[in-house]
C-alpha positions in Angstrom: -115.4 -37.0 -33.8 -112.0 -36.3 -33.1 -110.0 -34.2 -35.4 -106.3 -33.4 -35.4 -104.4 -30.4 -36.6 -101.1 -31.2 -38.3 -98.5 -28.5 -38.5 -95.6 -28.8 -41.0 -92.5 -26.6 -40.2 -90.5 -25.5 -43.2 -86.8 -24.9 -43.0 -85.5 -21.4 -43.7 -83.7 -21.0 -47.0 -79.9 -20.8 -46.6 -79.8 -17.4 -48.4 -81.9 -16.0 -45.6 -79.6 -17.4 -42.8 -77.4 -15.0 -40.8 -74.1 -16.8 -41.7 -74.8 -16.4 -45.4 -75.4 -12.7 -45.0 -72.1 -12.3 -43.1 -70.2 -14.2 -45.7 -71.6 -12.0 -48.5 -70.7 -8.9 -46.6 -67.1 -10.2 -46.0 -66.6 -11.1 -49.7 -67.9 -7.7 -50.7 -65.6 -5.8 -48.3 -62.6 -8.0 -49.5 -63.3 -7.0 -53.1 -63.6 -3.4 -52.2 -60.4 -3.3 -50.2 -58.6 -5.3 -52.9 -59.6 -2.8 -55.5 -58.5 0.1 -53.3 -55.1 -1.5 -52.8 -54.7 -2.2 -56.5 -55.5 1.4 -57.4 -53.2 2.7 -54.6 -50.3 0.4 -55.7 -50.6 1.3 -59.3 -50.5 5.0 -58.4 -47.6 4.9 -55.9 -45.3 2.3 -57.6 -43.9 4.7 -60.2 -43.2 7.3 -57.5 -41.4 4.7 -55.3 -39.4 3.3 -58.2 -38.3 6.8 -59.2 -37.1 7.7 -55.6 -35.8 4.4 -54.3 -34.8 2.5 -57.5 -35.7 -0.9 -58.6 -35.5 -3.6 -55.9 -32.8 -6.3 -56.3 -34.0 -9.8 -56.8 -32.5 -12.2 -54.3 -30.5 -15.0 -55.8 -30.1 -18.2 -53.7 -26.4 -18.6 -54.6 -25.5 -15.0 -53.7 -24.1 -14.1 -50.2 -25.1 -10.6 -49.1 -24.7 -10.5 -45.3 -22.1 -8.4 -43.5 -20.9 -11.5 -41.7 -20.1 -13.3 -44.9 -18.4 -10.3 -46.4 -16.2 -9.9 -43.2 -15.4 -13.6 -43.3 -14.2 -13.3 -46.9 -12.0 -10.2 -46.0 -10.6 -11.9 -42.9 -9.8 -15.1 -44.8 -8.1 -13.1 -47.5 -6.1 -11.2 -44.9 -5.0 -14.3 -43.1 -4.0 -16.0 -46.3 -2.0 -12.9 -47.3 -0.4 -12.6 -43.8 0.5 -16.3 -43.8 2.0 -16.0 -47.2 4.1 -12.9 -46.1 5.2 -14.8 -43.0 6.3 -17.7 -45.0 8.2 -15.5 -47.4 9.8 -13.3 -44.6 13.2 -14.4 -43.5 15.9 -12.4 -41.7 19.3 -12.6 -43.2 22.6 -11.8 -41.6 22.4 -8.1 -42.6 19.1 -7.8 -40.8 20.6 -9.1 -37.6 23.5 -6.8 -38.0 21.2 -3.8 -38.5 19.3 -4.7 -35.3 22.4 -4.9 -33.2 23.8 -1.7 -34.7 20.6 0.1 -33.5 21.1 -1.4 -30.0 24.7 -0.3 -30.0 23.7 3.3 -31.1 21.2 3.6 -28.2 23.8 2.4 -25.8 26.6 4.6 -27.1 24.3 7.7 -26.6 24.0 6.8 -23.0 27.7 6.7 -22.4 27.8 10.5 -22.6 25.8 10.5 -19.4 28.0 8.1 -17.5 31.4 8.4 -15.8 33.5 5.8 -14.0 33.7 6.3 -10.2 36.4 4.8 -8.0 36.5 4.4 -4.3 40.1 4.5 -3.1 41.4 3.3 0.3 45.0 2.6 1.5 46.6 0.2 3.8 49.9 -1.4 4.9 50.9 -4.9 4.1 53.0 -7.4 6.0 56.2 -5.7 4.8 54.9 -2.3 6.0 54.6 -1.1 2.5 51.7 1.2 1.7 49.3 0.1 -0.9 46.1 1.4 -2.4 42.9 -0.5 -2.9 40.5 0.7 -5.6 36.9 -0.4 -6.3 35.1 0.9 -9.4 31.5 1.3 -10.6 29.7 3.2 -13.3 28.2 6.5 -12.3 25.1 8.1 -13.9 24.9 11.8 -14.3 21.6 13.0 -12.8 22.2 16.8 -12.7 24.5 19.5 -14.1 24.6 22.9 -12.5 26.9 25.9 -12.9 29.0 24.7 -9.9 28.5 20.9 -9.7 28.0 17.7 -11.6 25.8 15.2 -9.6 26.2 11.5 -10.1 24.6 8.4 -8.6 26.5 5.2 -8.2 26.8 2.1 -6.0 27.4 2.7 -2.3 29.5 -0.5 -1.8 32.5 0.8 -3.7 32.7 3.8 -1.4 32.5 1.9 1.8 35.6 2.7 3.9 36.9 4.8 0.9 39.3 7.6 1.8 38.7 9.4 -1.4 36.4 9.2 -4.5 37.8 9.7 -8.0 35.9 10.2 -11.2 37.3 9.2 -14.6 36.0 11.4 -17.4 35.3 10.3 -21.0 38.7 11.6 -22.2 40.4 9.4 -19.5 41.4 12.4 -17.3 40.6 12.1 -13.6 39.3 14.4 -10.9 38.3 14.2 -7.3 34.7 13.8 -6.2 32.9 14.5 -3.0 30.6 11.9 -1.4 27.4 13.8 -0.5 25.2 11.1 0.9 24.7 7.4 0.9 21.7 5.1 1.4 22.2 1.7 2.9 18.7 0.4 2.1 18.9 0.9 -1.7 22.7 0.6 -1.8 23.0 3.9 -3.7 25.1 7.0 -3.2 25.4 10.5 -4.7 28.6 12.3 -5.4 29.5 15.7 -6.8 32.3 16.9 -9.0 33.1 20.6 -8.9 32.9 22.3 -12.3 36.0 24.3 -11.3 38.0 21.2 -11.9 36.7 20.7 -15.4 37.3 22.3 -18.8 34.4 23.8 -20.7 34.7 21.2 -23.5 34.6 18.4 -20.9 31.4 19.8 -19.4 29.8 20.2 -22.8 30.5 16.5 -23.6 28.4 15.4 -20.7 24.6 15.2 -20.5 21.9 14.3 -18.0 20.3 11.0 -18.7 16.5 10.9 -18.7 14.5 8.6 -16.4 11.8 6.7 -18.1 8.8 5.2 -16.2 8.6 1.5 -15.4 4.8 1.6 -15.1 4.4 0.5 -18.7 7.3 -1.8 -18.8 6.2 -5.3 -19.8 7.6 -8.8 -19.7 9.6 -9.7 -22.8 10.2 -6.1 -23.5 13.8 -5.6 -24.8 16.3 -3.7 -22.6 19.9 -2.8 -22.7 22.4 -2.9 -19.8 25.0 -0.2 -20.1 28.1 0.7 -18.0 29.8 -2.2 -16.4 27.2 -5.0 -16.5 30.0 -7.6 -17.1 32.4 -5.9 -14.6 34.3 -4.3 -17.4 34.0 -0.6 -18.1 32.1 0.7 -21.1 30.4 -2.7 -21.8 27.0 -3.4 -23.3 24.6 -6.3 -22.8 21.0 -6.8 -24.1 18.1 -9.0 -23.4 14.5 -8.8 -22.3 12.5 -8.2 -19.1 11.6 -11.4 -17.4 9.6 -10.0 -14.4 9.0 -7.0 -12.2 8.8 -7.9 -8.6 7.7 -5.8 -5.5 10.5 -6.3 -3.0 10.0 -5.2 0.6 12.7 -3.2 2.3 12.8 -1.4 5.7 9.8 1.0 5.9 9.1 0.6 2.2 9.4 -1.4 -1.0 11.1 -1.3 -4.4 10.2 -2.7 -7.7 13.0 -4.8 -9.0 13.3 -5.3 -12.8 14.6 -8.8 -13.5 16.1 -9.7 -17.0 17.5 -12.7 -18.8 20.8 -10.9 -19.3 23.8 -12.8 -18.0 26.0 -10.5 -16.0 28.6 -10.5 -13.3 28.3 -10.5 -9.6 30.5 -7.4 -9.7 28.5 -5.8 -12.5 26.9 -2.3 -12.3 25.5 0.4 -14.5 22.0 1.3 -15.8 19.2 -0.4 -17.7 17.8 1.3 -20.8 14.6 0.8 -22.9 14.7 1.0 -26.7 14.1 4.8 -26.5 17.3 5.3 -24.6 15.5 6.1 -21.3 16.8 4.8 -18.0 14.3 2.3 -16.6 16.6 1.0 -13.8 19.9 1.2 -12.0 21.7 -2.2 -11.7 22.0 -3.6 -8.3 23.7 -6.6 -6.6 21.8 -5.9 -3.3 18.6 -7.7 -4.3 20.1 -10.6 -6.2 18.4 -13.4 -4.4 19.6 -16.9 -5.5 20.2 -15.9 -9.2 23.3 -13.8 -9.0 24.2 -14.4 -12.7 21.2 -12.5 -14.0 21.1 -8.7 -14.3 18.5 -6.9 -12.3 17.8 -3.3 -11.5 16.0 -1.0 -9.0 13.2 0.6 -11.1 13.7 4.1 -12.3 10.5 5.2 -10.5 12.1 4.2 -7.2 15.6 5.5 -8.1 14.4 8.9 -9.1 12.7 9.3 -5.7 15.8 8.0 -3.9 18.1 10.4 -5.8 15.8 13.3 -5.1 15.9 12.6 -1.4 19.7 12.1 -1.4 20.4 15.3 -3.3 18.0 17.4 -1.1 19.5 15.6 1.9 16.1 15.1 3.3 16.0 13.5 6.7 13.6 10.6 6.8 12.0 8.9 9.8 12.8 5.3 10.7 10.5 2.8 12.4 12.4 -0.3 11.3 9.7 -2.6 9.9 9.9 -4.8 6.8 6.6 -6.3 5.8 4.2 -7.6 3.2 0.6 -6.7 2.6 -2.1 -9.1 3.9 -4.9 -8.3 1.4 -8.5 -9.4 1.6 -7.9 -12.7 -0.3 -5.0 -13.7 1.9 -6.9 -12.6 5.0 -9.9 -14.9 4.2 -7.8 -17.9 3.1 -5.4 -17.8 6.1 -7.9 -16.5 8.6 -5.7 -13.6 9.6 -6.3 -9.8 10.0 -5.9 -7.5 7.0 -2.9 -5.1 7.2 0.9 -5.3 7.0 2.5 -8.5 8.1 5.9 -7.9 9.8 8.5 -10.1 8.1 11.6 -8.5 9.7 12.5 -5.9 12.4 15.7 -4.0 12.0 18.2 -4.5 14.9 18.2 -1.6 17.4 15.4 0.2 15.5 12.5 1.9 17.3 10.2 -0.9 16.4 12.5 -3.6 18.0 13.2 -1.5 21.1 9.5 -1.1 21.7 8.6 -4.7 21.3 7.2 -5.1 17.8 8.0 -8.7 16.6 8.1 -10.7 13.4 4.6 -12.1 12.8 2.8 -9.1 14.1 0.3 -7.5 11.8 0.2 -3.7 11.8 -3.5 -2.6 11.4 -3.3 1.1 12.3 -0.8 3.9 12.9 -1.9 7.2 14.5 -5.5 6.1 14.1 -5.0 5.7 10.4 -6.1 2.3 9.1 -3.3 0.3 7.5 -4.6 -2.1 4.8 -1.5 -2.5 2.7 2.2 -1.5 2.6 1.3 1.7 0.6 -0.8 2.9 3.5 2.1 2.2 5.9 4.5 4.3 3.8 2.1 7.2 3.3 1.5 7.5 7.1 5.2 7.4 7.9 5.9 10.2 5.4 3.6 12.4 7.5 5.5 11.7 10.7 8.4 13.7 12.1 11.7 12.6 13.7 11.3 12.3 17.5 7.5 12.0 17.3 5.9 9.4 19.5 3.2 7.6 17.6 0.6 4.9 18.6 0.7 1.7 16.6 -2.1 -0.9 16.7 -1.0 -4.4 16.0 -2.6 -7.9 15.9 -0.5 -10.5 17.6 -0.9 -14.3 17.1 -2.1 -16.0 20.3 -3.4 -19.5 21.1 -7.0 -18.7 20.2 -6.4 -16.4 17.3 -5.2 -12.8 17.3 -5.1 -10.3 20.1 -5.1 -6.6 19.6 -2.3 -4.5 21.2 -1.3 -0.8 21.1 2.4 0.0 21.2 3.8 3.6 21.4 7.0 4.2 19.4 9.3 7.2 19.3 10.6 7.6 15.7 14.3 8.2 15.0 16.2 9.6 12.1 16.9 7.2 9.2 20.7 6.5 9.0 
């Protein structure tokens, strides 16, 4: 007889399963931590409220950000400024006050200026002797116990047999031409204090040079002296540009203005503080002769210092422009100083330097711009023979050459 054993497997109750045990433990821990947090909060809230105050409740229609506050302030300021601008209007008296202030600044400068005349004589067809007189405003740059130093335009003294100075009381006295500079077109003269009365000397003052480094376009300026070719005249306007202008062995900054002047005009250019920011010139007029321009005060002060000290400067005879890195890459040419002109009978011309050459080194000093060129020349002496490395244009590009030049005295 065959018998079978039957086995019936019972399922484990859910409360004995592992997941149920984990769930119970989790709930228990959650309850415990919740009670701990509740007790901790109830104990610390009164302390926090006492020390930090009651927190503000955020309202949806309330703007609290810094950006919003700044926007409101800005909008209010703009509205206020716009309103003030609309309400602001200059009347005739305001214009009169502005021009009176300009006049006051100019009148102050007249005490530092004297009229200079270059006098020459000749004989006409009837063998009668006549005198030719050219006039220009002179600026007082120094007053010593023995002399009054002035700077004026060189052109009025060309071929002059004598120089005369007209004082502010309309009396005249002789002046001595100390030195002239053909490149800048300026000259310095002296008047002996022995020829002047004490009250005449006391009425004079030395005008102060201002710097043109901070001079900006549209900045108001005043032309004083003879800008309209009439003595003791005044003209005002604004700076239109300041241009680096190359000259022989150097460069000047030329201050251009929108002031309409005369081709015979001269004098000085003032800023609104009454400082001299330029000396009027006709030498660098270009094609716009009717506009007043001036050599910058930074350049004039250096020129005057050299003329007064009678410093002898070396002459090479090159006028050039800087070939910077950008120009070098765009035009595929060496970096240095491009020769735009060579002065006739100068050491540069006599030794073969030509227009179109690029000066790249002098005395083994690298020349990357015009400033480098000027600095090296200042260290040279009259009669010194110096090597100059140039790059000259040839069919296949540029060829390097070395030329030796003996420096001469600047005339």
